[in-house]
N, C-alpha and C positions, 0 to 999 in steps of 0.2 A: 504492499500497499506506498507501500517509500519508498523511490529510484533519486542514487545518489549513483552522478557518470563522474568522472572523474577526466583529466583533459593536461598536458602541462608537459605528460614526461619526455625522456628523452638519454637521451648519450650526450659528454657536458664536456673535456677535457678538465683539471682538476683547479682549484677555483675559480672558476662561473659557473658562471647564477645560473638558476630555470626556475617559470614558479606553477606550479599545477593550481586545477583549481576546484571548483568541486559544489556542484549546484544539484538540489536538492529537493523532489519536483511528489507531489503525491495529494493524502488529502490529512496534508500536513496542519498540524490547531499553533501547535506552538515548538518551537526550535529550543529546548532548555541548552542546548552546549554543542557544541559541528568539534572536533580533532580530526588528525595528521595520527596515522601510526606506517611503522614500516615491519615490512620482514626482508631478512633476508636470508640465505638456502641454507640451509639450516641453522637456522635461528627460530628464535619466535621472533612473532607480534612486538613490537616494541610506540609508548604511547612515545610519536614524535614535541609533539603538540596541540595543545588544546587551546578552545576560548569560548568562558560562560561569561555568557553580558558582558562587562567587561574587564574582565576576571582574560588573561593565558598563565599560560604554566606551560613549561617547555623544558625536553632534558635536559639534564646538563651537556650530554655530548652538542649539542643544536646552537644551545646560549651563542645568543651572538651575533651567529650568520645566518637565522634564520626565524622569520615573520610570521607566524601568524592573520592575520584581516580580516572580518563576516563585513558581509552587507545581506542585514538582514532581512530590510523589503525584497530581496533576490533570493533568501535564504538559498545566500554560496554566502561559503569559505577554500581562501587561499593561502600559498605556503610560497614564503617569497621564498628561495634559501639559496644564499651567498658561501662563494667562501666552500667547496661543493671536496671534500675529498673523496681514494676512492671507497673508501670503509663505510657512505652516504648511502652507497649504490643496493638497493632493495626495491620488492617492490607496494609501492606508498598506496594507505588505501583512509578511502577518509572514514566517517564514522559523523553520525549525526544522532541527536536521540531526541524525545520530546512527547508527545501526547501530538494523536487520530484527532476531529472534531467523532468522531467516536465515544471520545471523551479512553482508552486507547493510549496505550503509553507506546513506544518504537523506541528500538534502537538497531538502524540501517547503518552498509557496510553496503562501497561502495564495489566496482569490479577489480582495479589495482590498474596498478601504474605506474611500469615497469620505471626507474631512475636509473640510468650506471654509469660513474662518475670513469674515466678513463681514458689515458693519453696515448 
């Protein structure tokens, strides 16, 4: 009932930048929080950054390099990634949670977008 569509992944050299975007659609009454997670091969999925209202939270490994932002009116969230490192290589997933018009809560995931940092 809630669909998340991600865009913006790709291949970039170390030190480069990428911007990921995610748009939520469906029977959304409210979006409480949106965030980005990543999963590298052989590793567990981990939180990269999240935003709730005006508050943001970042993994220590990306602080100072990544910036999360949200457009409430459009239910979109973006992740600006600067000074990328090879260890940032992973599939990045968007997540959103909140409530539907029918009163049910939801927590939905996007399909994932590959980010590869390599020379």
